[in-house]
Every structure is written in C-alpha cells, then in structure tokens.
N, CA, C, O and the ligand as a Tripos MOL2 file, in Angstrom:
@<TRIPOS>MOLECULE
protein
  305   303    77     0     0
PROTEIN
NO_CHARGES

@<TRIPOS>ATOM
      1 N          27.8380    4.5420   27.6850 N.3       1 MET1
      2 CA         26.6940    3.7390   27.1690 C.3       1 MET1
      3 C          26.7790    3.7830   25.6640 C.2       1 MET1
      4 O          27.0280    4.8240   25.0570 O.2       1 MET1
      5 N          26.5670    2.6380   25.0900 N.am      2 THR2
      6 CA         26.5540    2.5140   23.6610 C.3       2 THR2
      7 C          25.1270    2.2500   23.1580 C.2       2 THR2
      8 O          24.4370    1.3730   23.6780 O.2       2 THR2
      9 N          24.6880    3.0080   22.1470 N.am      3 THR3
     10 CA         23.4270    2.8030   21.6210 C.3       3 THR3
     11 C          23.5310    1.9590   20.3690 C.2       3 THR3
     12 O          24.0880    2.3810   19.3550 O.2       3 THR3
     13 N          22.9960    0.7850   20.4570 N.am      4 ALA4
     14 CA         23.0370   -0.1130   19.2940 C.3       4 ALA4
     15 C          21.9700    0.3090   18.2770 C.2       4 ALA4
     16 O          20.8120    0.5740   18.6020 O.2       4 ALA4
     17 N          22.4420    0.3510   17.0190 N.am      5 VAL5
     18 CA         21.5200    0.6940   15.9420 C.3       5 VAL5
     19 C          20.9260   -0.5570   15.3310 C.2       5 VAL5
     20 O          21.5820   -1.2260   14.5320 O.2       5 VAL5
     21 N          19.7310   -0.8750   15.6820 N.am      6 ALA6
     22 CA         19.0340   -2.0210   15.0920 C.3       6 ALA6
     23 C          18.4710   -1.7000   13.7460 C.2       6 ALA6
     24 O          18.1140   -0.5460   13.5070 O.2       6 ALA6
     25 N          18.3680   -2.6380   12.8580 N.am      7 PRO7
     26 CA         17.7770   -2.5220   11.5660 C.3       7 PRO7
     27 C          16.3010   -2.0740   11.7110 C.2       7 PRO7
     28 O          15.8130   -1.2550   10.9320 O.2       7 PRO7
     29 N          15.5920   -2.6410   12.7460 N.am      8 SER8
     30 CA         14.2060   -2.3110   12.9340 C.3       8 SER8
     31 C          14.0540   -1.8810   14.4120 C.2       8 SER8
     32 O          13.9400   -2.7210   15.3050 O.2       8 SER8
     33 N          14.0550   -0.6390   14.6300 N.am      9 THR9
     34 CA         13.8410   -0.1640   15.9990 C.3       9 THR9
     35 C          12.3620   -0.3170   16.3190 C.2       9 THR9
     36 O          11.4900    0.0490   15.5310 O.2       9 THR9
     37 N          12.1110   -0.8650   17.4930 N.am     10 PRO10
     38 CA         10.6400   -1.0380   17.8550 C.3      10 PRO10
     39 C           9.9570    0.3510   17.9680 C.2      10 PRO10
     40 O          10.5650    1.3530   18.3430 O.2      10 PRO10
     41 N           8.6880    0.3370   17.6270 N.am     11 LEU11
     42 CA          7.8630    1.5660   17.7180 C.3      11 LEU11
     43 C           7.6070    1.8070   19.1580 C.2      11 LEU11
     44 O           7.5570    0.8680   19.9530 O.2      11 LEU11
     45 N           7.4370    3.0820   19.5240 N.am     12 SER12
     46 CA          7.1090    3.4140   20.8450 C.3      12 SER12
     47 C           5.9610    4.3910   20.8620 C.2      12 SER12
     48 O           5.4420    4.7960   19.8220 O.2      12 SER12
     49 N           5.5690    4.7680   22.0940 N.am     13 ALA13
     50 CA          4.4290    5.6350   22.2700 C.3      13 ALA13
     51 C           4.6680    7.0790   21.6890 C.2      13 ALA13
     52 O           3.7240    7.8460   21.5000 O.2      13 ALA13
     53 N           5.9420    7.4040   21.4210 N.am     14 VAL14
     54 CA          6.2260    8.7290   20.8720 C.3      14 VAL14
     55 C           6.1000    8.7790   19.3620 C.2      14 VAL14
     56 O           6.0350    9.8380   18.7380 O.2      14 VAL14
     57 N           6.0670    7.5150   18.7850 N.am     15 ASP15
     58 CA          5.8910    7.4750   17.2980 C.3      15 ASP15
     59 C           4.4440    7.6700   16.9770 C.2      15 ASP15
     60 O           3.5820    6.9510   17.4830 O.2      15 ASP15
     61 N           4.1580    8.6690   16.1130 N.am     16 ARG16
     62 CA          2.8280    8.9780   15.8000 C.3      16 ARG16
     63 C           2.4820    8.7970   14.2860 C.2      16 ARG16
     64 O           3.3200    9.0020   13.4080 O.2      16 ARG16
     65 N           1.2530    8.4160   14.0410 N.am     17 CYS17
     66 CA          0.6810    8.2930   12.7100 C.3      17 CYS17
     67 C           0.8090    9.6200   12.0040 C.2      17 CYS17
     68 O           0.4270   10.6650   12.5310 O.2      17 CYS17
     69 N           1.3720    9.5610   10.7590 N.am     18 ASP18
     70 CA          1.5670   10.7370    9.8670 C.3      18 ASP18
     71 C           0.1780   11.2880    9.4190 C.2      18 ASP18
     72 O           0.0850   12.4510    9.0250 O.2      18 ASP18
     73 N          -0.8560   10.4920    9.4760 N.am     19 ARG19
     74 CA         -2.1160   10.9490    9.0490 C.3      19 ARG19
     75 C          -2.9960   11.5550   10.1140 C.2      19 ARG19
     76 O          -3.6320   12.5830    9.8820 O.2      19 ARG19
     77 N          -3.0450   10.9350   11.2830 N.am     20 CYS20
     78 CA         -3.9970   11.3800   12.2800 C.3      20 CYS20
     79 C          -3.4060   11.6620   13.6540 C.2      20 CYS20
     80 O          -4.0870   12.1730   14.5430 O.2      20 CYS20
     81 N          -2.1130   11.3170   13.8180 N.am     21 GLY21
     82 CA         -1.4540   11.6630   15.0480 C.3      21 GLY21
     83 C          -1.6790   10.6160   16.1960 C.2      21 GLY21
     84 O          -1.2010   10.7910   17.3170 O.2      21 GLY21
     85 N          -2.4000    9.5640   15.8740 N.am     22 ALA22
     86 CA         -2.5190    8.4990   16.9220 C.3      22 ALA22
     87 C          -1.2190    7.6770   17.0380 C.2      22 ALA22
     88 O          -0.3060    7.8110   16.2240 O.2      22 ALA22
     89 N          -1.1700    6.8550   18.0360 N.am     23 GLN23
     90 CA          0.0990    6.0660   18.1790 C.3      23 GLN23
     91 C           0.3560    5.1790   16.9580 C.2      23 GLN23
     92 O          -0.5410    4.5260   16.4240 O.2      23 GLN23
     93 N           1.6320    5.1900   16.5430 N.am     24 ALA24
     94 CA          1.9530    4.4460   15.3010 C.3      24 ALA24
     95 C           2.2330    2.9980   15.6010 C.2      24 ALA24
     96 O           2.9050    2.7190   16.5940 O.2      24 ALA24
     97 N           1.7620    2.0550   14.8060 N.am     25 TYR25
     98 CA          2.0490    0.6460   14.9160 C.3      25 TYR25
     99 C           2.6540    0.0680   13.6540 C.2      25 TYR25
    100 O           2.9540   -1.1230   13.5720 O.2      25 TYR25
    101 N           2.8240    0.9250   12.6870 N.am     26 LEU26
    102 CA          3.3900    0.4770   11.4580 C.3      26 LEU26
    103 C           4.4420    1.5030   10.9000 C.2      26 LEU26
    104 O           4.1320    2.6830   10.7420 O.2      26 LEU26
    105 N           5.6570    1.0350   10.6150 N.am     27 ARG27
    106 CA          6.6330    1.9980   10.0400 C.3      27 ARG27
    107 C           6.9780    1.4250    8.6580 C.2      27 ARG27
    108 O           7.2970    0.2480    8.4900 O.2      27 ARG27
    109 N           6.8930    2.3120    7.7130 N.am     28 VAL28
    110 CA          7.1720    1.9450    6.3430 C.3      28 VAL28
    111 C           8.4580    2.6460    5.8490 C.2      28 VAL28
    112 O           8.5170    3.8730    5.7770 O.2      28 VAL28
    113 N           9.4230    1.8890    5.5320 N.am     29 GLU29
    114 CA         10.6050    2.5020    4.9470 C.3      29 GLU29
    115 C          10.5310    2.4260    3.4490 C.2      29 GLU29
    116 O          10.4380    1.3630    2.8360 O.2      29 GLU29
    117 N          10.5780    3.6310    2.8880 N.am     30 LEU30
    118 CA         10.3220    3.7750    1.4300 C.3      30 LEU30
    119 C          11.5500    3.4140    0.5790 C.2      30 LEU30
    120 O          12.6950    3.6310    0.9770 O.2      30 LEU30
    121 N          11.2720    2.8660   -0.5820 N.am     31 THR31
    122 CA         12.3920    2.5690   -1.4970 C.3      31 THR31
    123 C          12.9890    3.8610   -1.9880 C.2      31 THR31
    124 O          14.1750    3.8930   -2.3150 O.2      31 THR31
    125 N          12.2080    4.9450   -2.0560 N.am     32 ALA32
    126 CA         12.6810    6.2150   -2.4440 C.3      32 ALA32
    127 C          13.4740    6.9610   -1.3550 C.2      32 ALA32
    128 O          14.0740    8.0070   -1.6020 O.2      32 ALA32
    129 N          13.4530    6.4060   -0.1920 N.am     33 GLY33
    130 CA         14.1480    7.0240    1.0350 C.3      33 GLY33
    131 C          13.1120    7.5430    1.9640 C.2      33 GLY33
    132 O          11.9870    7.8480    1.5700 O.2      33 GLY33
    133 N          13.4980    7.6410    3.2040 N.am     34 GLY34
    134 CA         12.5390    8.2560    4.2490 C.3      34 GLY34
    135 C          11.6180    7.1320    4.7490 C.2      34 GLY34
    136 O          11.6200    5.9910    4.2860 O.2      34 GLY34
    137 N          10.8450    7.5650    5.7220 N.am     35 GLU35
    138 CA          9.9380    6.5890    6.2370 C.3      35 GLU35
    139 C           8.6180    7.2200    6.6660 C.2      35 GLU35
    140 O           8.5380    8.4160    6.9490 O.2      35 GLU35
    141 N           7.5940    6.3860    6.7040 N.am     36 LEU36
    142 CA          6.2890    6.8820    7.1410 C.3      36 LEU36
    143 C           5.7400    6.0880    8.3190 C.2      36 LEU36
    144 O           6.0090    4.8890    8.3950 O.2      36 LEU36
    145 N           5.0040    6.6690    9.2210 N.am     37 LEU37
    146 CA          4.4300    6.0590   10.3470 C.3      37 LEU37
    147 C           2.9150    6.1010   10.2470 C.2      37 LEU37
    148 O           2.3180    7.1070    9.8630 O.2      37 LEU37
    149 N           2.3040    4.9550   10.6140 N.am     38 PHE38
    150 CA          0.8680    4.8670   10.5670 C.3      38 PHE38
    151 C           0.3740    4.1610   11.8030 C.2      38 PHE38
    152 O           1.0200    3.2840   12.3770 O.2      38 PHE38
    153 N          -0.8800    4.6200   12.2000 N.am     39 CYS39
    154 CA         -1.5570    3.9270   13.2740 C.3      39 CYS39
    155 C          -2.1930    2.6050   12.6960 C.2      39 CYS39
    156 O          -2.1340    2.3730   11.4890 O.2      39 CYS39
    157 N          -2.7510    1.8170   13.5080 N.am     40 ALA40
    158 CA         -3.2950    0.5330   13.0500 C.3      40 ALA40
    159 C          -4.4480    0.7630   12.0210 C.2      40 ALA40
    160 O          -4.6130    0.0050   11.0650 O.2      40 ALA40
    161 N          -5.1860    1.7800   12.2510 N.am     41 HIS41
    162 CA         -6.3190    2.1210   11.3590 C.3      41 HIS41
    163 C          -5.8420    2.4540    9.9750 C.2      41 HIS41
    164 O          -6.3680    1.9190    9.0000 O.2      41 HIS41
    165 N          -4.8290    3.3500    9.8510 N.am     42 HIS42
    166 CA         -4.3820    3.7510    8.6410 C.3      42 HIS42
    167 C          -3.4570    2.7290    7.9850 C.2      42 HIS42
    168 O          -3.3650    2.6560    6.7590 O.2      42 HIS42
    169 N          -2.7780    1.9480    8.8110 N.am     43 ALA43
    170 CA         -1.9640    0.8150    8.3200 C.3      43 ALA43
    171 C          -2.8620   -0.1090    7.5360 C.2      43 ALA43
    172 O          -2.4740   -0.5880    6.4700 O.2      43 ALA43
    173 N          -4.0460   -0.3690    8.0330 N.am     44 ARG44
    174 CA         -5.0240   -1.2630    7.3430 C.3      44 ARG44
    175 C          -5.5600   -0.5810    6.1450 C.2      44 ARG44
    176 O          -5.7180   -1.2280    5.1100 O.2      44 ARG44
    177 N          -5.8540    0.6830    6.2080 N.am     45 GLU45
    178 CA         -6.4230    1.4160    5.1120 C.3      45 GLU45
    179 C          -5.5320    1.4760    3.9090 C.2      45 GLU45
    180 O          -5.9620    1.2890    2.7710 O.2      45 GLU45
    181 N          -4.2560    1.7450    4.1910 N.am     46 HIS46
    182 CA         -3.2230    1.9270    3.1390 C.3      46 HIS46
    183 C          -2.2800    0.7890    2.9150 C.2      46 HIS46
    184 O          -1.3500    0.8660    2.1120 O.2      46 HIS46
    185 N          -2.5400   -0.2930    3.6550 N.am     47 GLY47
    186 CA         -1.5980   -1.3750    3.7120 C.3      47 GLY47
    187 C          -1.0800   -1.8520    2.3340 C.2      47 GLY47
    188 O           0.1270   -1.9140    2.0980 O.2      47 GLY47
    189 N          -2.0350   -2.1890    1.4300 N.am     48 ASP48
    190 CA         -1.6440   -2.7650    0.1790 C.3      48 ASP48
    191 C          -0.7480   -1.7950   -0.6600 C.2      48 ASP48
    192 O           0.2450   -2.2110   -1.2570 O.2      48 ASP48
    193 N          -1.1280   -0.5190   -0.6800 N.am     49 LYS49
    194 CA         -0.3580    0.4860   -1.4650 C.3      49 LYS49
    195 C           1.0660    0.6770   -0.8050 C.2      49 LYS49
    196 O           2.0760    0.7820   -1.5010 O.2      49 LYS49
    197 N           1.0890    0.7140    0.5270 N.am     50 LEU50
    198 CA          2.3370    0.9540    1.2130 C.3      50 LEU50
    199 C           3.3380   -0.1340    0.9530 C.2      50 LEU50
    200 O           4.5360    0.1380    0.8670 O.2      50 LEU50
    201 N           2.8630   -1.4110    0.8210 N.am     51 ARG51
    202 CA          3.7830   -2.4440    0.5450 C.3      51 ARG51
    203 C           4.3800   -2.4110   -0.8650 C.2      51 ARG51
    204 O           5.4300   -2.9900   -1.1400 O.2      51 ARG51
    205 N           3.6420   -1.6870   -1.7670 N.am     52 GLU52
    206 CA          4.1560   -1.5730   -3.1330 C.3      52 GLU52
    207 C           5.3310   -0.5810   -3.1830 C.2      52 GLU52
    208 O           6.2440   -0.7520   -3.9910 O.2      52 GLU52
    209 N           5.3160    0.4670   -2.3150 N.am     53 ILE53
    210 CA          6.3170    1.4750   -2.4440 C.3      53 ILE53
    211 C           7.3600    1.3830   -1.2740 C.2      53 ILE53
    212 O           8.2680    2.2040   -1.1470 O.2      53 ILE53
    213 N           7.1620    0.3280   -0.4360 N.am     54 ALA54
    214 CA          8.1040    0.1500    0.7230 C.3      54 ALA54
    215 C           9.2420   -0.7640    0.4240 C.2      54 ALA54
    216 O           9.0850   -1.7710   -0.2660 O.2      54 ALA54
    217 N          10.3990   -0.4170    0.9430 N.am     55 SER55
    218 CA         11.5270   -1.3270    0.8990 C.3      55 SER55
    219 C          11.4410   -2.2990    2.0930 C.2      55 SER55
    220 O          11.8850   -3.4450    2.0200 O.2      55 SER55
    221 N          10.8500   -1.7930    3.1970 N.am     56 HIS56
    222 CA         10.6870   -2.5940    4.3450 C.3      56 HIS56
    223 C           9.5130   -2.1020    5.1840 C.2      56 HIS56
    224 O           9.3320   -0.8980    5.3640 O.2      56 HIS56
    225 N           8.7180   -3.0390    5.6970 N.am     57 VAL57
    226 CA          7.6020   -2.6630    6.5670 C.3      57 VAL57
    227 C           7.7270   -3.3130    7.8950 C.2      57 VAL57
    228 O           7.7720   -4.5320    8.0580 O.2      57 VAL57
    229 N           7.7840   -2.3680    8.8880 N.am     58 HIS58
    230 CA          7.8660   -2.9540   10.2800 C.3      58 HIS58
    231 C           6.4800   -2.8050   10.8640 C.2      58 HIS58
    232 O           5.9830   -1.7090   11.1240 O.2      58 HIS58
    233 N           5.8870   -3.9620   11.0530 N.am     59 ASP59
    234 CA          4.4740   -4.0820   11.4750 C.3      59 ASP59
    235 C           4.3220   -4.5390   12.8750 C.2      59 ASP59
    236 O           4.6800   -5.6590   13.2400 O.2      59 ASP59
    237 N           3.7570   -3.6060   13.6990 N.am     60 GLU60
    238 CA          3.4640   -4.0520   15.0650 C.3      60 GLU60
    239 C           1.9970   -4.0190   15.4030 C.2      60 GLU60
    240 O           1.6020   -3.9700   16.5680 O.2      60 GLU60
    241 N           1.2280   -4.0470   14.3980 N.am     61 THR61
    242 CA         -0.2690   -3.9800   14.5690 C.3      61 THR61
    243 C          -0.8010   -5.2250   15.2460 C.2      61 THR61
    244 O          -1.9070   -5.2310   15.7860 O.2      61 THR61
    245 N           0.0050   -6.2850   15.2110 N.am     62 HIS62
    246 CA         -0.4270   -7.5060   15.9190 C.3      62 HIS62
    247 C          -0.5240   -7.2930   17.4270 C.2      62 HIS62
    248 O          -1.2080   -8.0380   18.1280 O.2      62 HIS62
    249 N           0.1590   -6.2800   17.9070 N.am     63 LYS63
    250 CA          0.0630   -5.9370   19.3060 C.3      63 LYS63
    251 C          -1.2900   -5.6040   19.7830 C.2      63 LYS63
    252 O          -1.6410   -5.7310   20.9560 O.2      63 LYS63
    253 N          -2.0640   -5.1560   18.7860 N.am     64 LEU64
    254 CA         -3.4720   -4.7020   19.1020 C.3      64 LEU64
    255 C          -4.4290   -5.8720   18.9720 C.2      64 LEU64
    256 O          -5.5510   -5.8020   19.4730 O.2      64 LEU64
    257 N          -4.0180   -6.9360   18.3200 N.am     65 ASP65
    258 CA         -4.9820   -7.9820   18.0600 C.3      65 ASP65
    259 C          -5.5360   -8.6770   19.3000 C.2      65 ASP65
    260 O          -6.6430   -9.2170   19.2970 O.2      65 ASP65
    261 N          -4.7470   -8.6440   20.3360 N.am     66 SER66
    262 CA         -5.1430   -9.3220   21.5420 C.3      66 SER66
    263 C          -5.8530   -8.3740   22.5160 C.2      66 SER66
    264 O          -6.1910   -8.7650   23.6340 O.2      66 SER66
    265 N          -6.0750   -7.1400   22.0900 N.am     67 THR67
    266 CA         -6.7160   -6.1890   22.9620 C.3      67 THR67
    267 C          -8.2230   -6.4280   22.9980 C.2      67 THR67
    268 O          -8.8890   -6.3270   21.9680 O.2      67 THR67
    269 N          -8.7530   -6.7370   24.1470 N.am     68 PRO68
    270 CA        -10.1440   -7.0820   24.3020 C.3      68 PRO68
    271 C         -11.0860   -5.8990   23.9630 C.2      68 PRO68
    272 O         -12.2580   -6.0880   23.6380 O.2      68 PRO68
    273 N         -10.5020   -4.6250   24.0570 N.am     69 ALA69
    274 CA        -11.3130   -3.4690   23.8140 C.3      69 ALA69
    275 C         -11.6590   -3.3000   22.3540 C.2      69 ALA69
    276 O         -12.6040   -2.5900   22.0130 O.2      69 ALA69
    277 N         -10.8840   -3.9610   21.4710 N.am     70 THR70
    278 CA        -11.1140   -3.8510   20.0390 C.3      70 THR70
    279 C         -12.3810   -4.6730   19.6530 C.2      70 THR70
    280 O         -12.4390   -5.8740   19.9140 O.2      70 THR70
    281 N         -13.3600   -4.0320   19.0500 N.am     71 VAL71
    282 CA        -14.5060   -4.6900   18.6060 C.3      71 VAL71
    283 C         -14.3630   -5.1910   17.2660 C.2      71 VAL71
    284 O         -14.0860   -4.3820   16.3800 O.2      71 VAL71
    285 N         -14.5170   -6.4360   16.9830 N.am     72 THR72
    286 CA        -14.4170   -7.0180   15.6600 C.3      72 THR72
    287 C         -15.7700   -7.2050   15.1350 C.2      72 THR72
    288 O         -16.5490   -7.9950   15.6690 O.2      72 THR72
    289 N         -16.0910   -6.4730   14.0600 N.am     73 ASP73
    290 CA        -17.4080   -6.6440   13.4670 C.3      73 ASP73
    291 C         -17.4280   -7.6220   12.2780 C.2      73 ASP73
    292 O         -18.4550   -7.8430   11.6370 O.2      73 ASP73
    293 N         -16.2050   -8.2120   12.0120 N.am     74 SER74
    294 CA        -16.1040   -9.1160   10.9340 C.3      74 SER74
    295 C         -16.4540  -10.5550   11.3390 C.2      74 SER74
    296 O         -16.5560  -11.4210   10.4700 O.2      74 SER74
    297 N         -16.6340  -10.8220   12.6030 N.am     75 GLU75
    298 CA        -16.9580  -12.1310   13.0240 C.3      75 GLU75
    299 C         -18.4840  -12.4370   12.8560 C.2      75 GLU75
    300 O         -19.2700  -11.5410   12.5510 O.2      75 GLU75
    301 N         -18.8480  -13.6280   13.0490 N.am     76 ASN76
    302 CA        -20.1890  -14.1380   12.8410 C.3      76 ASN76
    303 C         -20.3030  -14.6140   11.4070 C.2      76 ASN76
    304 O         -21.3620  -15.0910   10.9980 O.2      76 ASN76
    305 ZN         -3.8030    7.2440   11.6230 Zn       77 ZN77
@<TRIPOS>BOND
     1     1     2 1
     2     2     3 1
     3     3     4 2
     4     3     5 am
     5     5     6 1
     6     6     7 1
     7     7     8 2
     8     7     9 am
     9     9    10 1
    10    10    11 1
    11    11    12 2
    12    11    13 am
    13    13    14 1
    14    14    15 1
    15    15    16 2
    16    15    17 am
    17    17    18 1
    18    18    19 1
    19    19    20 2
    20    19    21 am
    21    21    22 1
    22    22    23 1
    23    23    24 2
    24    23    25 am
    25    25    26 1
    26    26    27 1
    27    27    28 2
    28    27    29 am
    29    29    30 1
    30    30    31 1
    31    31    32 2
    32    31    33 am
    33    33    34 1
    34    34    35 1
    35    35    36 2
    36    35    37 am
    37    37    38 1
    38    38    39 1
    39    39    40 2
    40    39    41 am
    41    41    42 1
    42    42    43 1
    43    43    44 2
    44    43    45 am
    45    45    46 1
    46    46    47 1
    47    47    48 2
    48    47    49 am
    49    49    50 1
    50    50    51 1
    51    51    52 2
    52    51    53 am
    53    53    54 1
    54    54    55 1
    55    55    56 2
    56    55    57 am
    57    57    58 1
    58    58    59 1
    59    59    60 2
    60    59    61 am
    61    61    62 1
    62    62    63 1
    63    63    64 2
    64    63    65 am
    65    65    66 1
    66    66    67 1
    67    67    68 2
    68    67    69 am
    69    69    70 1
    70    70    71 1
    71    71    72 2
    72    71    73 am
    73    73    74 1
    74    74    75 1
    75    75    76 2
    76    75    77 am
    77    77    78 1
    78    78    79 1
    79    79    80 2
    80    79    81 am
    81    81    82 1
    82    82    83 1
    83    83    84 2
    84    83    85 am
    85    85    86 1
    86    86    87 1
    87    87    88 2
    88    87    89 am
    89    89    90 1
    90    90    91 1
    91    91    92 2
    92    91    93 am
    93    93    94 1
    94    94    95 1
    95    95    96 2
    96    95    97 am
    97    97    98 1
    98    98    99 1
    99    99   100 2
   100    99   101 am
   101   101   102 1
   102   102   103 1
   103   103   104 2
   104   103   105 am
   105   105   106 1
   106   106   107 1
   107   107   108 2
   108   107   109 am
   109   109   110 1
   110   110   111 1
   111   111   112 2
   112   111   113 am
   113   113   114 1
   114   114   115 1
   115   115   116 2
   116   115   117 am
   117   117   118 1
   118   118   119 1
   119   119   120 2
   120   119   121 am
   121   121   122 1
   122   122   123 1
   123   123   124 2
   124   123   125 am
   125   125   126 1
   126   126   127 1
   127   127   128 2
   128   127   129 am
   129   129   130 1
   130   130   131 1
   131   131   132 2
   132   131   133 am
   133   133   134 1
   134   134   135 1
   135   135   136 2
   136   135   137 am
   137   137   138 1
   138   138   139 1
   139   139   140 2
   140   139   141 am
   141   141   142 1
   142   142   143 1
   143   143   144 2
   144   143   145 am
   145   145   146 1
   146   146   147 1
   147   147   148 2
   148   147   149 am
   149   149   150 1
   150   150   151 1
   151   151   152 2
   152   151   153 am
   153   153   154 1
   154   154   155 1
   155   155   156 2
   156   155   157 am
   157   157   158 1
   158   158   159 1
   159   159   160 2
   160   159   161 am
   161   161   162 1
   162   162   163 1
   163   163   164 2
   164   163   165 am
   165   165   166 1
   166   166   167 1
   167   167   168 2
   168   167   169 am
   169   169   170 1
   170   170   171 1
   171   171   172 2
   172   171   173 am
   173   173   174 1
   174   174   175 1
   175   175   176 2
   176   175   177 am
   177   177   178 1
   178   178   179 1
   179   179   180 2
   180   179   181 am
   181   181   182 1
   182   182   183 1
   183   183   184 2
   184   183   185 am
   185   185   186 1
   186   186   187 1
   187   187   188 2
   188   187   189 am
   189   189   190 1
   190   190   191 1
   191   191   192 2
   192   191   193 am
   193   193   194 1
   194   194   195 1
   195   195   196 2
   196   195   197 am
   197   197   198 1
   198   198   199 1
   199   199   200 2
   200   199   201 am
   201   201   202 1
   202   202   203 1
   203   203   204 2
   204   203   205 am
   205   205   206 1
   206   206   207 1
   207   207   208 2
   208   207   209 am
   209   209   210 1
   210   210   211 1
   211   211   212 2
   212   211   213 am
   213   213   214 1
   214   214   215 1
   215   215   216 2
   216   215   217 am
   217   217   218 1
   218   218   219 1
   219   219   220 2
   220   219   221 am
   221   221   222 1
   222   222   223 1
   223   223   224 2
   224   223   225 am
   225   225   226 1
   226   226   227 1
   227   227   228 2
   228   227   229 am
   229   229   230 1
   230   230   231 1
   231   231   232 2
   232   231   233 am
   233   233   234 1
   234   234   235 1
   235   235   236 2
   236   235   237 am
   237   237   238 1
   238   238   239 1
   239   239   240 2
   240   239   241 am
   241   241   242 1
   242   242   243 1
   243   243   244 2
   244   243   245 am
   245   245   246 1
   246   246   247 1
   247   247   248 2
   248   247   249 am
   249   249   250 1
   250   250   251 1
   251   251   252 2
   252   251   253 am
   253   253   254 1
   254   254   255 1
   255   255   256 2
   256   255   257 am
   257   257   258 1
   258   258   259 1
   259   259   260 2
   260   259   261 am
   261   261   262 1
   262   262   263 1
   263   263   264 2
   264   263   265 am
   265   265   266 1
   266   266   267 1
   267   267   268 2
   268   267   269 am
   269   269   270 1
   270   270   271 1
   271   271   272 2
   272   271   273 am
   273   273   274 1
   274   274   275 1
   275   275   276 2
   276   275   277 am
   277   277   278 1
   278   278   279 1
   279   279   280 2
   280   279   281 am
   281   281   282 1
   282   282   283 1
   283   283   284 2
   284   283   285 am
   285   285   286 1
   286   286   287 1
   287   287   288 2
   288   287   289 am
   289   289   290 1
   290   290   291 1
   291   291   292 2
   292   291   293 am
   293   293   294 1
   294   294   295 1
   295   295   296 2
   296   295   297 am
   297   297   298 1
   298   298   299 1
   299   299   300 2
   300   299   301 am
   301   301   302 1
   302   302   303 1
   303   303   304 2
@<TRIPOS>SUBSTRUCTURE
     1 MET1         2 RESIDUE 1 A MET
     2 THR2         6 RESIDUE 1 A THR
     3 THR3        10 RESIDUE 1 A THR
     4 ALA4        14 RESIDUE 1 A ALA
     5 VAL5        18 RESIDUE 1 A VAL
     6 ALA6        22 RESIDUE 1 A ALA
     7 PRO7        26 RESIDUE 1 A PRO
     8 SER8        30 RESIDUE 1 A SER
     9 THR9        34 RESIDUE 1 A THR
    10 PRO10       38 RESIDUE 1 A PRO
    11 LEU11       42 RESIDUE 1 A LEU
    12 SER12       46 RESIDUE 1 A SER
    13 ALA13       50 RESIDUE 1 A ALA
    14 VAL14       54 RESIDUE 1 A VAL
    15 ASP15       58 RESIDUE 1 A ASP
    16 ARG16       62 RESIDUE 1 A ARG
    17 CYS17       66 RESIDUE 1 A CYS
    18 ASP18       70 RESIDUE 1 A ASP
    19 ARG19       74 RESIDUE 1 A ARG
    20 CYS20       78 RESIDUE 1 A CYS
    21 GLY21       82 RESIDUE 1 A GLY
    22 ALA22       86 RESIDUE 1 A ALA
    23 GLN23       90 RESIDUE 1 A GLN
    24 ALA24       94 RESIDUE 1 A ALA
    25 TYR25       98 RESIDUE 1 A TYR
    26 LEU26      102 RESIDUE 1 A LEU
    27 ARG27      106 RESIDUE 1 A ARG
    28 VAL28      110 RESIDUE 1 A VAL
    29 GLU29      114 RESIDUE 1 A GLU
    30 LEU30      118 RESIDUE 1 A LEU
    31 THR31      122 RESIDUE 1 A THR
    32 ALA32      126 RESIDUE 1 A ALA
    33 GLY33      130 RESIDUE 1 A GLY
    34 GLY34      134 RESIDUE 1 A GLY
    35 GLU35      138 RESIDUE 1 A GLU
    36 LEU36      142 RESIDUE 1 A LEU
    37 LEU37      146 RESIDUE 1 A LEU
    38 PHE38      150 RESIDUE 1 A PHE
    39 CYS39      154 RESIDUE 1 A CYS
    40 ALA40      158 RESIDUE 1 A ALA
    41 HIS41      162 RESIDUE 1 A HIS
    42 HIS42      166 RESIDUE 1 A HIS
    43 ALA43      170 RESIDUE 1 A ALA
    44 ARG44      174 RESIDUE 1 A ARG
    45 GLU45      178 RESIDUE 1 A GLU
    46 HIS46      182 RESIDUE 1 A HIS
    47 GLY47      186 RESIDUE 1 A GLY
    48 ASP48      190 RESIDUE 1 A ASP
    49 LYS49      194 RESIDUE 1 A LYS
    50 LEU50      198 RESIDUE 1 A LEU
    51 ARG51      202 RESIDUE 1 A ARG
    52 GLU52      206 RESIDUE 1 A GLU
    53 ILE53      210 RESIDUE 1 A ILE
    54 ALA54      214 RESIDUE 1 A ALA
    55 SER55      218 RESIDUE 1 A SER
    56 HIS56      222 RESIDUE 1 A HIS
    57 VAL57      226 RESIDUE 1 A VAL
    58 HIS58      230 RESIDUE 1 A HIS
    59 ASP59      234 RESIDUE 1 A ASP
    60 GLU60      238 RESIDUE 1 A GLU
    61 THR61      242 RESIDUE 1 A THR
    62 HIS62      246 RESIDUE 1 A HIS
    63 LYS63      250 RESIDUE 1 A LYS
    64 LEU64      254 RESIDUE 1 A LEU
    65 ASP65      258 RESIDUE 1 A ASP
    66 SER66      262 RESIDUE 1 A SER
    67 THR67      266 RESIDUE 1 A THR
    68 PRO68      270 RESIDUE 1 A PRO
    69 ALA69      274 RESIDUE 1 A ALA
    70 THR70      278 RESIDUE 1 A THR
    71 VAL71      282 RESIDUE 1 A VAL
    72 THR72      286 RESIDUE 1 A THR
    73 ASP73      290 RESIDUE 1 A ASP
    74 SER74      294 RESIDUE 1 A SER
    75 GLU75      298 RESIDUE 1 A GLU
    76 ASN76      302 RESIDUE 1 A ASN
    77 ZN77       305 GROUP 0 **** ****
C-alpha cells in the first residue's frame, strides 16, 4: 500500500485544538515552520492573526456551518 502525501491532508477526529483540545477544524502552517491546530471557536477567535503568520491555512470550519445544532445569534 502506498500512502500519498497530499499538500493538505484533511483534518480528522484525532486532530485536536492546541488551545482547548476540542476537535480541530483549522490547520495553520506557519511561515516559521511547524503547524497549529484550532477548533472552530479558536479559529474564529484568532483567525485574523493566524493568517498573518501562516504560510497556508487549511480551513474546514465550513463543515460546521450546516450543523443545525449550532445557534447563530448574529441573525435578526
Ligand atoms: Zn479550541
């Protein structure tokens, strides 16, 4: 079996937020090297800063957008 190395490996349930340990939906590859993982909450909280220091951002937070369980208080 050959494992293909993709430029952006999809995030999975074993990927955890570096801040709180929740499932990660955002992976930030740093220009300085290394990478950080964030849940949707922290991705949103640190999003702007992360994009400044990131060489690449793999964003899967859109996966959560269609979740009915998510309460949006920004509507109305
Ligand atoms: Zn988090």
